[in-house]
C-alpha positions, 0 to 999 in steps of 0.5 A: 214888150209884153210878158205874161205868166200864169200858173194853172192847177186843176183839181183831180177828176178821179181818185188817184192812187199809187206810191209816193215819190220824192216829196217837196216841202214848202213853207205854208204858215198855217195856210191851206190854200194850195194856190197861194202856197205855190205862188209864194214858193213859185221858183222852188215849185217850178224847179221841182216840176222840172225835175219831174219832167216838163213838155215845152212847146215854143212858137216864134214868128216875125212880121213887120219887124215885130217878133212874137214868141210864145212858150208853153210849158206843161207837166205830164198828167200827174196826180199829187198828194198834198199834206198840210201841217202847221208850217209846211205843205208836203207835195208828193207825186204819185206813181 
């Protein structure tokens, strides 16, 4: 069995504006590297994304008695505002 999980975060390509929505507060301990913070709080972040709405694409095929399954979960294009303080990162989607 092979299992691979990847979290990809892209930088904004244009300035985003909008009203702040329900924020997520994650412990950061003076770390301002967003990827590190999200990886350390992965489960809480994924649950938060599920509340915002995810697209799920699943593909499964069997050949020669071997099953191959791929599931791709993506978030609709969303801009987030991220504020850092000494102990927390506050992540808010913009709408």
